[in-house]
C-alpha positions as CSV (number, residue, x, y, z in Angstrom):
1,M,100.0,104.5,100.7
2,K,102.2,102.1,98.9
3,K,100.7,98.8,98.0
4,E,103.9,97.0,99.2
5,Y,103.2,98.4,102.7
6,I,99.7,97.1,102.8
7,G,100.9,93.7,101.5
8,K,103.5,93.5,104.2
9,K,101.0,94.3,107.0
10,I,98.6,91.6,105.6
11,K,101.4,89.1,105.7
12,E,102.4,90.0,109.2
13,Y,98.9,89.7,110.6
14,R,98.4,86.5,108.6
15,K,101.4,85.0,110.2
16,I,100.4,86.2,113.7
17,K,97.0,84.4,113.1
18,D,99.0,81.3,111.9
19,L,97.2,81.2,108.6
20,T,98.6,80.2,105.2
21,Q,97.8,82.3,102.1
22,E,95.4,79.5,101.2
23,N,93.6,79.7,104.6
24,L,93.4,83.4,104.4
25,G,92.1,83.3,100.9
26,E,89.4,80.9,101.8
27,K,88.3,82.9,104.8
28,A,88.3,86.1,102.7
29,G,86.6,84.6,99.7
30,L,89.7,85.3,97.6
31,H,92.1,83.1,95.7
32,Y,95.3,82.3,97.5
33,T,97.4,83.4,94.5
34,Y,95.8,86.8,94.8
35,I,96.7,86.9,98.5
36,G,100.3,86.2,97.5
37,Q,100.3,88.9,94.9
38,V,98.9,91.5,97.3
39,E,101.4,90.5,100.0
40,R,104.3,90.9,97.5
41,G,103.0,94.3,96.4
42,E,102.3,93.1,92.9
43,K,98.6,93.9,93.1
44,E,96.7,96.6,94.9
45,P,93.7,95.3,96.7
46,S,90.3,96.9,96.1
47,L,88.5,98.3,99.1
48,K,86.1,95.3,99.1
49,S,89.0,92.8,99.1
50,L,90.8,94.8,101.8
51,L,87.7,94.7,104.0
52,N,87.3,90.9,103.3
53,I,91.0,90.3,104.2
54,A,90.7,92.4,107.4
55,D,87.5,90.5,108.4
56,A,89.2,87.2,107.7
57,L,92.1,88.3,109.9
58,D,89.6,89.5,112.6
59,I,91.1,93.0,112.7
60,G,90.0,96.4,111.7
61,V,91.0,97.6,108.2
62,D,92.7,100.6,109.9
63,K,95.4,98.2,111.1
64,L,96.3,97.5,107.5
65,L,96.3,101.1,106.5
66,I,97.9,103.1,109.3
67,N,101.6,103.6,108.9
68,Y,103.5,105.0,111.9
69,N,106.9,104.5,110.3
70,L,107.7,102.1,113.1
71,S,109.0,98.6,113.0
72,S,106.2,96.1,112.2
73,E,106.4,94.7,115.7
74,A,106.1,98.1,117.3
75,S,103.2,99.0,115.0
76,I,101.4,95.8,116.0
77,Q,102.0,96.5,119.7
78,I,100.5,100.0,119.3
79,S,97.5,98.5,117.7
80,N,97.1,96.0,120.5
81,I,97.3,98.8,123.1
82,T,94.7,100.8,121.1
83,D,92.4,97.7,121.2
84,L,92.7,97.6,125.0
85,L,91.7,101.3,125.3
86,L,88.7,101.3,123.0
87,N,86.0,100.3,125.5
88,R,87.2,102.5,128.4
89,D,85.3,105.5,129.6
90,E,86.9,109.0,129.9
91,K,87.9,108.7,133.5
92,E,89.6,105.4,132.9
93,L,91.4,106.8,129.9
94,E,92.6,109.8,132.0
95,M,94.0,107.4,134.6
96,I,95.7,105.3,131.9
97,Y,97.2,108.3,130.3
98,T,98.6,109.5,133.6
99,L,100.1,106.1,134.3
100,L,101.6,105.9,130.8
101,K,103.2,109.4,131.3
102,D,104.7,108.3,134.6
103,L,105.9,105.0,133.2
104,T,107.6,106.7,130.2
105,K,109.3,109.1,132.6
106,I,110.6,106.1,134.6
107,L,111.8,104.4,131.5
108,E,113.5,107.5,130.2
109,A,115.3,108.0,133.6
110,H,116.3,104.3,133.6
111,N,117.7,104.6,130.0
112,I,119.7,107.7,131.0
113,E,121.2,105.8,134.0
114,N,122.3,102.9,131.8
């Protein structure tokens, strides 16, 4: 994975959390200039730094690493949806899946009509 991509994701989540680079650096135990270098893709964060940054952003490190080749907003929305599903049992997940399938069919039909 490109270090520029990781930096971009860090910046997106930092802004969502309304943190400055300095705030994030303090929470992660890292210098704010290092945060800036990572966000710009100038430095590749170590695993320890990446874990500290994810903890400071209160997100899983997977959210910084997974690349769906989607817009950043779509990628964040998918992560948010995933978070909602994590604590559901199998029966609930089956119901949600059925609802999502039906909803996507409705959306596709609506898009065809327009």
